[in-house]
C-alpha positions, 0 to 999 in steps of 0.5 A, a space after each residue: 759871265 763876260 763874253 767879249 764881242 771881239 772874236 776870231 776863228 779860222 778853220 780849214 779842210 780839204 774836200 775832193 781836191 779843194 782846200 776850204 778856208 773859213 774865217 770869222 771875225 767880229 768887232 763890237 756893234 749894237 746889233 748883228 751886222 754881217 758881211 759875208 763873202 763866199 764862192 758862187 757855188 755856196 750862194 744857194 746856202 747863204 740863208 742857212 749860213 747866215 742863220 748859223 752865224 746869227 744863232 752862234 754870234 748873236 751880236 757884233 759887226 761880223 765878217 765871214 770869208 769862205 774861200 776855196 783853193 784848187 790844189 795843184 793836182 786837180 783842176 776845175 777847167 775842162 778843155 774840149 781837145 777834139 773841138 780845138 783840133 777841129 777849129 785849128 784844121 778849119 782855120 788852116 783851110 781858110 788861112 793857109 799855112 801858118 804857125 800852129 801857135 797862132 791858130 791855137 790862140 784863135 781856136 781857144 777863143 771859139 765857143 765851147 772850147 773852155 768850160 768849167 766843171 759842173 759848179 753844183 754843190 752836192 750834199 757831201 760837200 755841204 755837210 763838209 762845209 758845215 763841219 768846217 764852219 762849226 769848227 771855225 765858230 767854236 774857235 771864235 767862241 773860245 777867243 771871245 771867252 778868253 777875251 771876256 775873262 780879261 775884260 771881266 778882270 778889268 771891269 771888276 778892278 775899276 768897279 773896286 776902285 770906285 768903291 774905294 774912292 767912295 769909302 774915302 768920302 766919309 771922313 770929309 763929310 763932317 768937316 765939310 758941313 762944319 766949314 759951311 756953318 763957319 762961313 755962314 756964321 762969318 757972313 752973319 757977323 757982319 750984321 748987327 742983329 742975328 735971328 738965331 731961329 732963322 740961322 738954324 733954319 738956313 743951316 737946316 736947309 743947306 744941310 739937306 741941300 748938301 746931304 750926299 747920304 742918298 747918293 752914296 747909298 744908291 751908288 753903292 747899290 749900283 756898283 754891287 748890282 753891276 758886279 752881280 750882273 757880271 757874275 750871274 747873267 750871260 749876254 749882259 753887255 747892254 744891261 751893264 751899259 744901262 747900269 753904268 749910266 746910273 752909276 754916272 748919274 750918282 757920281 755927277 750928283 755927288 760932285 755937284 753937292 760936294 762943296 769940298 776940294 778933297 771930295 771933288 778930287 775923289 769924284 774926278 777919279 771916280 769919273 775917270 774909272 767910270 769912263 774906262 768902264 763905259 768904254 770896256 762895257 761897249 765890248 761886252 756881248 
């Protein structure tokens, strides 16, 4: 089964007056490359979060964003009202009468007036974060699965096209060898004496040199194996990449031995579809 390396998942939830949003997205990569951004309150759990992402995503260039939004009816800021009043009164004693607003601006700059609420991650919030992250990853995996189905259809379609082009090579094979023999006979006719034995030896040599039977058999096997791996193996992107390289070698050898215009055209079309397969395979997990 094919899974795409491209994926996206978002999940949200509210915990104690804070809205938690987690986005997970990925693009193709040879390895697991994670970029994660989170509030400081979750930094102590970064290792566990990274491990969860690695275990579920496996491979890809991954971005994970964890955001907290404080809702309107809650606040993470504490203002020490008693201390502010004390500062204002002391400032008035020193500076004399003046606008209270000016004293307030000075007072709020004083130490310990404004502080954040305890920014400590408790167990309940951690459990809640894990639930939201798991939900986001489930959506991410569903996205990968859907994209993988589309990708699999494209790959199988292009493999079938190469198989079809390969089947069209056979009618030209006999014509191709007859053409080689005829050209060789015409060249020999320019000489007064022809050694028939040497002629047949040369023909045997060229026939063997230009024979494409083995390439056709190997290419057929590689195409079949590619389709088997798609259906029967999970996380098969790297393996499919290796097989596509072998398919390319056989197509190139077929082209170098073709010695026939119509076969060369078929080889060009095979190469075109193979390039599509290679590009698509890069996005397979």
